[in-house]
C-alpha positions in Angstrom: 29.6 3.5 68.2 29.6 2.8 64.5 26.7 4.4 62.5 25.2 2.5 59.6 25.5 4.2 56.2 22.7 3.9 53.6 22.4 6.1 50.5 21.0 5.5 47.1 20.9 7.4 43.8 19.1 6.8 40.5 20.7 7.8 37.2 18.8 7.7 34.0 20.7 6.6 31.0 20.5 9.0 28.1 19.3 7.5 24.8 22.0 7.0 22.2 21.7 6.7 18.4 20.9 2.9 18.7 17.9 3.6 21.0 16.6 6.3 18.8 16.9 4.0 15.8 14.9 1.2 17.6 12.3 3.7 18.7 11.8 5.0 15.1 11.8 1.4 13.7 9.2 0.3 16.3 6.9 3.2 15.5 7.1 2.6 11.8 6.4 -1.1 12.2 3.5 -0.4 14.6 1.9 2.2 12.3 2.3 -0.1 9.2 0.8 -3.0 11.1 -2.2 -0.9 12.3 -2.7 0.4 8.8 -2.6 -3.2 7.5 -5.1 -4.4 10.1 -7.4 -1.4 9.3 -7.2 -2.2 5.6 -8.0 -5.9 6.2 -10.9 -4.9 8.4 -12.3 -2.7 5.5 -11.6 -5.3 2.8 -13.4 -8.1 4.6 -16.3 -6.1 5.9 -18.7 -8.8 4.8 -16.9 -11.4 6.9 -17.7 -10.3 10.4 -15.2 -12.6 12.2 -12.1 -11.4 10.1 -13.2 -7.8 10.3 -13.9 -7.9 14.0 -10.5 -9.7 14.7 -8.6 -7.1 12.7 -10.2 -4.2 14.5 -9.8 -5.9 17.9 -6.0 -6.4 17.2 -5.4 -2.7 16.6 -5.4 -1.7 20.4 -3.2 -4.8 21.1 -0.6 -3.6 18.6 -0.7 -0.1 20.1 -0.3 -1.5 23.6 2.6 -3.8 22.6 4.4 -1.0 20.8 4.0 1.3 23.9 5.3 -1.5 26.1 8.4 -2.1 24.0 9.0 1.7 23.8 9.1 1.9 27.6 11.5 -1.1 27.8 14.1 1.1 26.0 14.2 3.4 29.0 17.1 2.4 31.3 18.0 3.7 34.8 20.7 2.6 37.2 20.4 2.7 40.9 23.5 2.9 43.1 22.9 1.6 46.7 25.6 2.1 49.3 25.1 0.1 52.5 28.0 0.3 54.8 30.9 -1.5 53.0 28.8 -2.8 50.0 27.9 -1.1 46.8 25.0 -2.6 44.8 24.3 -1.7 41.2 20.7 -2.3 39.9 19.5 -1.8 36.4 15.9 -0.7 36.0 14.3 -1.0 32.6 10.9 0.5 31.7 10.8 2.0 35.2 9.4 -1.2 36.6 11.7 -4.1 36.0 14.7 -4.2 38.4 17.8 -6.5 38.1 20.8 -6.6 40.3 23.9 -6.2 38.1 26.6 -6.5 40.7 27.5 -6.2 44.4 30.9 -4.9 45.2 32.7 -5.3 48.6 34.3 -1.9 49.2 36.9 -3.3 51.6 38.6 -4.7 48.5 38.5 -1.4 46.6 41.7 -0.3 44.9 40.9 3.1 43.4 38.2 5.7 43.1 38.8 8.6 40.7 37.3 10.9 38.1 37.2 9.4 34.6 39.1 11.3 31.9 39.3 10.6 28.1 42.9 9.3 28.5 42.1 7.0 31.5 43.1 3.4 30.8 42.2 0.8 33.4 42.9 -2.9 32.9 40.2 -5.2 34.3 38.6 -8.6 33.9 35.1 -7.1 34.1 33.9 -3.6 33.3 30.5 -2.5 34.6 28.9 0.3 32.7 26.3 2.0 34.8 26.5 5.6 33.7 24.2 8.1 32.0 26.0 8.1 28.6 27.1 11.8 28.9 30.6 11.1 30.1 30.3 14.2 32.2 31.3 13.9 35.9 31.9 10.2 35.4 33.8 8.3 38.0 35.4 4.9 38.0 35.9 2.5 40.9 38.3 -0.4 40.8 37.5 -3.3 43.1 39.1 -6.7 43.5 36.3 -9.3 43.3 36.5 -12.9 44.6 35.2 -14.6 41.5 35.7 -12.0 38.7 39.1 -10.7 39.5 39.6 -6.9 39.0 36.3 -5.2 38.3 35.9 -1.6 37.1 32.7 0.3 37.7 32.0 3.3 35.4 29.2 5.4 37.0 27.9 9.0 37.6 27.5 9.5 41.4 26.6 12.9 42.7 28.8 14.8 45.3 27.0 13.4 48.3 27.3 9.9 47.1 31.0 10.3 46.3 31.6 11.7 49.8 29.8 8.8 51.5 31.5 6.3 49.2 34.9 7.8 49.8 34.4 7.4 53.6 33.7 3.6 53.2 36.8 2.9 51.1 40.2 1.9 52.4 42.7 4.8 52.6 44.7 3.4 49.6 41.6 3.7 47.4 40.2 7.0 48.5 40.0 9.9 46.0 42.3 12.7 47.2 40.3 15.5 45.6 36.6 16.2 45.6 
């Protein structure tokens, strides 16, 4: 009797310099816009409509900046279901998008990623945490994309289950 396998793992992507730059830029723009709206509200105190509109827009600017800041948070979810590996990208902890589905029966290699690792592929899927520590790569032959390389950070339990679903030629020899 064959037992179904289902395991999932979420990995949060660490912010890089570009994300920090956009966060800082967004905060500067939001503070400047709020200050401008506050100044307009004070300058046109006699004109109630303009003053009220400027004051009413301040919470909207704060909400929008908070919304965009959350969108810069990225997580990846690895979902192993029998012989399929699904990779989902989650932005802002609420918006999920399926990046890829890989058929593990067509896998060619699973191994730890090292700095000198070179893998030629038609498509590279980057679904790792940006630390490059304990990063693995999986090479799979895809029907429509050719050779696909997945760069990811699975934990030991996930690697063990994944290794069990791979053909013998693709399994990692060490753990």
